[in-house]
PyMOL CGO cylinders between C-alpha atoms (Angstrom):
from pymol import cmd
from pymol.cgo import CYLINDER

trace = [
    CYLINDER, 10.08, 8.03, -8.39, 6.24, 8.95, -7.96, 0.3, 1, 1, 1, 1, 1, 1,
    CYLINDER, 6.24, 8.95, -7.96, 3.68, 5.92, -7.63, 0.3, 1, 1, 1, 1, 1, 1,
    CYLINDER, 3.68, 5.92, -7.63, 0.06, 6.20, -7.22, 0.3, 1, 1, 1, 1, 1, 1,
    CYLINDER, 0.06, 6.20, -7.22, -1.40, 4.44, -4.63, 0.3, 1, 1, 1, 1, 1, 1,
    CYLINDER, -1.40, 4.44, -4.63, -4.93, 3.44, -3.76, 0.3, 1, 1, 1, 1, 1, 1,
    CYLINDER, -4.93, 3.44, -3.76, -6.24, 2.23, -0.49, 0.3, 1, 1, 1, 1, 1, 1,
    CYLINDER, -6.24, 2.23, -0.49, -9.34, 0.03, -0.55, 0.3, 1, 1, 1, 1, 1, 1,
    CYLINDER, -9.34, 0.03, -0.55, -11.91, -0.97, 2.39, 0.3, 1, 1, 1, 1, 1, 1,
    CYLINDER, -11.91, -0.97, 2.39, -10.97, -0.73, 6.25, 0.3, 1, 1, 1, 1, 1, 1,
    CYLINDER, -10.97, -0.73, 6.25, -7.00, 0.52, 4.82, 0.3, 1, 1, 1, 1, 1, 1,
    CYLINDER, -7.00, 0.52, 4.82, -9.51, 3.43, 3.41, 0.3, 1, 1, 1, 1, 1, 1,
    CYLINDER, -9.51, 3.43, 3.41, -11.14, 3.92, 6.45, 0.3, 1, 1, 1, 1, 1, 1,
    CYLINDER, -11.14, 3.92, 6.45, -8.68, 3.84, 8.75, 0.3, 1, 1, 1, 1, 1, 1,
    CYLINDER, -8.68, 3.84, 8.75, -6.81, 6.55, 6.79, 0.3, 1, 1, 1, 1, 1, 1,
    CYLINDER, -6.81, 6.55, 6.79, -9.75, 8.47, 5.34, 0.3, 1, 1, 1, 1, 1, 1,
    CYLINDER, -9.75, 8.47, 5.34, -8.44, 8.88, 2.18, 0.3, 1, 1, 1, 1, 1, 1,
    CYLINDER, -8.44, 8.88, 2.18, -9.03, 6.40, -1.08, 0.3, 1, 1, 1, 1, 1, 1,
    CYLINDER, -9.03, 6.40, -1.08, -5.38, 6.97, -2.25, 0.3, 1, 1, 1, 1, 1, 1,
    CYLINDER, -5.38, 6.97, -2.25, -2.58, 9.46, -3.05, 0.3, 1, 1, 1, 1, 1, 1,
    CYLINDER, -2.58, 9.46, -3.05, 0.18, 10.45, -5.21, 0.3, 1, 1, 1, 1, 1, 1,
    CYLINDER, 0.18, 10.45, -5.21, 2.98, 9.45, -3.74, 0.3, 1, 1, 1, 1, 1, 1,
    CYLINDER, 2.98, 9.45, -3.74, 6.78, 10.71, -4.00, 0.3, 1, 1, 1, 1, 1, 1,
    CYLINDER, 6.78, 10.71, -4.00, 9.32, 7.57, -2.87, 0.3, 1, 1, 1, 1, 1, 1,
    CYLINDER, 9.32, 7.57, -2.87, 12.87, 6.30, -2.94, 0.3, 1, 1, 1, 1, 1, 1,
    CYLINDER, 12.87, 6.30, -2.94, 11.44, 2.56, -2.32, 0.3, 1, 1, 1, 1, 1, 1,
    CYLINDER, 11.44, 2.56, -2.32, 12.42, 0.10, -5.35, 0.3, 1, 1, 1, 1, 1, 1,
    CYLINDER, 12.42, 0.10, -5.35, 9.85, -2.95, -3.90, 0.3, 1, 1, 1, 1, 1, 1,
    CYLINDER, 9.85, -2.95, -3.90, 6.17, -2.65, -2.56, 0.3, 1, 1, 1, 1, 1, 1,
    CYLINDER, 6.17, -2.65, -2.56, 7.66, -4.04, 0.90, 0.3, 1, 1, 1, 1, 1, 1,
    CYLINDER, 7.66, -4.04, 0.90, 9.60, -0.61, 0.91, 0.3, 1, 1, 1, 1, 1, 1,
    CYLINDER, 9.60, -0.61, 0.91, 6.89, 1.41, 0.14, 0.3, 1, 1, 1, 1, 1, 1,
    CYLINDER, 6.89, 1.41, 0.14, 4.82, -0.36, 2.82, 0.3, 1, 1, 1, 1, 1, 1,
    CYLINDER, 4.82, -0.36, 2.82, 7.41, 0.58, 5.34, 0.3, 1, 1, 1, 1, 1, 1,
    CYLINDER, 7.41, 0.58, 5.34, 7.84, 4.29, 3.98, 0.3, 1, 1, 1, 1, 1, 1,
    CYLINDER, 7.84, 4.29, 3.98, 4.12, 4.85, 4.75, 0.3, 1, 1, 1, 1, 1, 1,
    CYLINDER, 4.12, 4.85, 4.75, 4.43, 2.91, 7.82, 0.3, 1, 1, 1, 1, 1, 1,
    CYLINDER, 4.43, 2.91, 7.82, 7.26, 4.88, 8.90, 0.3, 1, 1, 1, 1, 1, 1,
    CYLINDER, 7.26, 4.88, 8.90, 4.41, 8.49, 8.53, 0.3, 1, 1, 1, 1, 1, 1,
    CYLINDER, 4.41, 8.49, 8.53, 3.42, 6.89, 11.88, 0.3, 1, 1, 1, 1, 1, 1,
    CYLINDER, 3.42, 6.89, 11.88, -0.36, 7.89, 13.01, 0.3, 1, 1, 1, 1, 1, 1,
    CYLINDER, -0.36, 7.89, 13.01, -2.57, 5.56, 10.81, 0.3, 1, 1, 1, 1, 1, 1,
    CYLINDER, -2.57, 5.56, 10.81, -0.38, 4.77, 8.53, 0.3, 1, 1, 1, 1, 1, 1,
    CYLINDER, -0.38, 4.77, 8.53, 1.71, 2.89, 11.37, 0.3, 1, 1, 1, 1, 1, 1,
    CYLINDER, 1.71, 2.89, 11.37, -1.77, 1.29, 12.08, 0.3, 1, 1, 1, 1, 1, 1,
    CYLINDER, -1.77, 1.29, 12.08, -3.62, 0.45, 9.19, 0.3, 1, 1, 1, 1, 1, 1,
    CYLINDER, -3.62, 0.45, 9.19, -0.37, -1.18, 7.46, 0.3, 1, 1, 1, 1, 1, 1,
    CYLINDER, -0.37, -1.18, 7.46, 1.39, -2.67, 10.25, 0.3, 1, 1, 1, 1, 1, 1,
    CYLINDER, 1.39, -2.67, 10.25, 4.36, -5.51, 10.32, 0.3, 1, 1, 1, 1, 1, 1,
    CYLINDER, 4.36, -5.51, 10.32, 2.48, -8.33, 11.14, 0.3, 1, 1, 1, 1, 1, 1,
    CYLINDER, 2.48, -8.33, 11.14, -0.85, -7.05, 10.03, 0.3, 1, 1, 1, 1, 1, 1,
    CYLINDER, -0.85, -7.05, 10.03, -2.81, -9.01, 6.96, 0.3, 1, 1, 1, 1, 1, 1,
    CYLINDER, -2.81, -9.01, 6.96, -2.71, -6.29, 4.46, 0.3, 1, 1, 1, 1, 1, 1,
    CYLINDER, -2.71, -6.29, 4.46, -2.79, -7.63, 0.42, 0.3, 1, 1, 1, 1, 1, 1,
    CYLINDER, -2.79, -7.63, 0.42, -0.72, -5.75, -2.24, 0.3, 1, 1, 1, 1, 1, 1,
    CYLINDER, -0.72, -5.75, -2.24, -1.59, -5.48, -5.72, 0.3, 1, 1, 1, 1, 1, 1,
    CYLINDER, -1.59, -5.48, -5.72, 0.66, -3.32, -8.49, 0.3, 1, 1, 1, 1, 1, 1,
    CYLINDER, 0.66, -3.32, -8.49, -0.76, -2.29, -11.57, 0.3, 1, 1, 1, 1, 1, 1,
    CYLINDER, -0.76, -2.29, -11.57, -4.39, -4.04, -10.57, 0.3, 1, 1, 1, 1, 1, 1,
    CYLINDER, -4.39, -4.04, -10.57, -2.12, -7.45, -9.99, 0.3, 1, 1, 1, 1, 1, 1,
    CYLINDER, -2.12, -7.45, -9.99, -1.72, -9.34, -7.12, 0.3, 1, 1, 1, 1, 1, 1,
    CYLINDER, -1.72, -9.34, -7.12, 1.86, -9.37, -6.07, 0.3, 1, 1, 1, 1, 1, 1,
    CYLINDER, 1.86, -9.37, -6.07, 4.44, -10.02, -3.59, 0.3, 1, 1, 1, 1, 1, 1,
    CYLINDER, 4.44, -10.02, -3.59, 5.99, -7.80, -1.24, 0.3, 1, 1, 1, 1, 1, 1,
    CYLINDER, 5.99, -7.80, -1.24, 9.48, -7.92, -3.04, 0.3, 1, 1, 1, 1, 1, 1,
    CYLINDER, 9.48, -7.92, -3.04, 7.63, -6.70, -6.67, 0.3, 1, 1, 1, 1, 1, 1,
    CYLINDER, 7.63, -6.70, -6.67, 9.86, -3.83, -8.31, 0.3, 1, 1, 1, 1, 1, 1,
    CYLINDER, 9.86, -3.83, -8.31, 8.02, -0.68, -8.48, 0.3, 1, 1, 1, 1, 1, 1,
    CYLINDER, 8.02, -0.68, -8.48, 8.48, 1.96, -11.24, 0.3, 1, 1, 1, 1, 1, 1,
    CYLINDER, 8.48, 1.96, -11.24, 7.78, 5.47, -12.22, 0.3, 1, 1, 1, 1, 1, 1,
    CYLINDER, 7.78, 5.47, -12.22, 3.72, 6.14, -12.49, 0.3, 1, 1, 1, 1, 1, 1,
    CYLINDER, 3.72, 6.14, -12.49, 3.05, 2.40, -11.43, 0.3, 1, 1, 1, 1, 1, 1,
    CYLINDER, 3.05, 2.40, -11.43, -0.06, 1.93, -9.52, 0.3, 1, 1, 1, 1, 1, 1,
    CYLINDER, -0.06, 1.93, -9.52, -0.07, 0.44, -6.07, 0.3, 1, 1, 1, 1, 1, 1,
    CYLINDER, -0.07, 0.44, -6.07, -3.03, -0.65, -3.45, 0.3, 1, 1, 1, 1, 1, 1,
    CYLINDER, -3.03, -0.65, -3.45, -3.28, -1.59, -0.48, 0.3, 1, 1, 1, 1, 1, 1,
    CYLINDER, -3.28, -1.59, -0.48, -6.30, -4.08, 1.14, 0.3, 1, 1, 1, 1, 1, 1,
    CYLINDER, -6.30, -4.08, 1.14, -7.24, -6.13, 3.74, 0.3, 1, 1, 1, 1, 1, 1,
    CYLINDER, -7.24, -6.13, 3.74, -7.77, -9.84, 2.83, 0.3, 1, 1, 1, 1, 1, 1,
    CYLINDER, -7.77, -9.84, 2.83, -11.26, -10.63, 1.28, 0.3, 1, 1, 1, 1, 1, 1,
    CYLINDER, -11.26, -10.63, 1.28, -13.32, -13.49, 1.84, 0.3, 1, 1, 1, 1, 1, 1,
    CYLINDER, -13.32, -13.49, 1.84, -16.37, -14.57, -0.42, 0.3, 1, 1, 1, 1, 1, 1,
    CYLINDER, -16.37, -14.57, -0.42, -19.51, -15.37, 1.13, 0.3, 1, 1, 1, 1, 1, 1,
]
cmd.load_cgo(trace, "trace")
């Protein structure tokens, strides 16, 4: 399936990209994150397990077990604090 992936803040800076269309076999946010980590390089560093990364599915904060569907939008970003 094809999903639209968006990157924000330090994740965007690390990947030098604000987003991309991704063809994936992943069924959940967690599996998609693992696929992207599997690309290696900046993806492995920016999205590494153990690193604080928040995820949203169709602009709603979501847990890693949230199910993906054709054409959905996924966003990856670091935790944000107010001030």
